[in-house]
VOGU-3710 file (C-alpha; in Angstrom, 3 decimals, decimal comma):
1> mksnlkklge> -0,107/-2,409/2,159  -3,667/-2,108/3,313  -4,688/-5,528/4,584  -8,060/-5,406/2,805  -6,459/-5,065/-0,628  -6,733/-7,998/-2,980  -3,635/-9,595/-4,436  -2,361/-8,260/-7,765  -2,015/-10,558/-10,734  1,096/-10,396/-12,931
11> aeleimqaiw> -0,434/-8,071/-15,525  -1,938/-5,850/-12,824  1,445/-5,556/-11,134  3,018/-4,528/-14,458  0,374/-1,799/-14,812  1,026/-0,589/-11,279  4,783/-0,547/-11,915  4,136/1,619/-14,986  2,035/3,999/-12,880  4,579/4,085/-10,026
21> seeppltsvr> 7,432/4,803/-12,435  6,243/8,293/-13,382  4,905/11,409/-11,755  1,101/11,085/-11,593  -1,370/11,359/-13,077  -0,930/9,290/-16,236  -3,277/8,825/-19,160  -4,213/5,329/-20,272  -2,310/5,957/-23,518  0,873/6,747/-21,541
31> ileklkglrs> 0,440/3,622/-19,424  -0,035/1,569/-22,600  3,201/3,054/-24,015  5,063/2,074/-20,843  3,772/-1,500/-21,151  5,128/-1,956/-24,688  7,493/-4,897/-24,742  5,717/-6,467/-21,758  2,179/-6,673/-23,090  0,690/-6,325/-26,550
41> wqlstlmtsl> -2,683/-5,042/-25,443  -5,353/-3,003/-27,072  -6,351/0,135/-25,210  -9,721/-1,438/-24,335  -7,984/-4,330/-22,546  -5,892/-1,899/-20,513  -8,983/0,146/-19,652  -10,692/-2,986/-18,313  -7,661/-3,780/-16,158  -7,449/-0,193/-14,892
51> srledkgyvi> -11,122/-0,357/-13,935  -10,466/-3,573/-11,974  -7,473/-1,951/-10,259  -9,706/0,948/-9,282  -12,296/-1,493/-7,892  -9,542/-3,223/-5,899  -8,442/0,112/-4,425  -5,051/0,380/-6,130  -5,821/3,143/-8,644  -7,603/6,478/-8,550
61> cerekganly> -9,202/7,597/-11,818  -10,098/11,232/-12,379  -11,889/12,454/-15,466  -10,539/15,711/-16,812  -11,590/17,265/-20,115  -12,765/13,928/-21,488  -9,616/12,048/-20,497  -9,110/9,560/-17,695  -6,118/10,366/-15,509  -4,728/7,606/-13,322
71> saavsendyk> -2,789/7,793/-10,073  -1,744/5,135/-7,591  -3,915/4,877/-4,484  -1,299/2,595/-2,892  2,383/3,523/-2,872  4,922/1,131/-4,324  6,652/0,878/-0,957  3,400/0,034/0,862  2,587/-2,630/-1,732  6,066/-4,162/-1,505
81> agasesflkk> 5,940/-4,201/2,296  2,592/-5,989/2,309  3,523/-8,416/-0,446  6,861/-9,183/1,240  5,166/-9,808/4,563  2,648/-12,142/2,939  5,380/-13,958/0,974  7,578/-14,382/4,043  4,649/-15,585/6,131  3,304/-18,073/3,558
91> lynnsarslv> 6,553/-19,594/2,321  9,023/-19,134/5,157  6,909/-19,120/8,325  7,888/-15,468/8,924  11,583/-16,364/8,975  13,889/-14,051/7,021  16,713/-16,429/7,946  14,918/-19,298/6,151  14,472/-17,128/3,065  18,158/-16,213/2,958
101> atlydnnmls> 19,174/-19,837/3,661  17,064/-21,032/0,723  18,595/-18,432/-1,582  22,098/-19,329/-0,403  21,602/-23,113/-0,518  20,337/-22,862/-4,107  23,263/-20,694/-5,250  20,997/-17,723/-5,861  23,182/-15,270/-3,929  26,471/-14,117/-5,408
111> sddiselrey> 29,442/-13,129/-3,272  28,572/-9,520/-4,070  24,988/-10,070/-2,886  26,239/-11,551/0,387  28,665/-8,664/0,911  25,946/-6,096/0,196  23,569/-7,836/2,567  26,213/-8,038/5,295  27,066/-4,324/4,898  23,385/-3,392/4,945
121> lnrleserre> 22,680/-5,404/8,101  25,782/-3,989/9,804  24,642/-0,456/8,959  21,154/-1,146/10,301  22,595/-2,578/13,488  24,887/0,393/14,043  21,999/2,827/13,418  19,880/0,950/15,929  22,590/1,324/18,581  22,757/5,107/18,096
//
């Protein structure tokens, strides 16, 4: 994630997830459809939020034949990487071990989660050796 990007609020993240979930560009009406069940917004409310996301550098808006078409300016993966780094730094002093220990100590990891994590780390380690 670009370090100069401002943090996304909950509603803004939901909008971005709607945009990331489909091939761009999307109309505001399509984004509103994707938000049904999460938000009961009027189109004008969504348009205000999209404008703020554009100002923050997350969204690109192109006008075509009288319609606004929206695309992500930041990829989902880049956003997640930046948000994860910030989260890990702020709450766990940059320690992935502390994060996993907290999840484990609070019974938030199932046996399946632990097995998946172990397999994933083993695979990463073996790839690193190659």
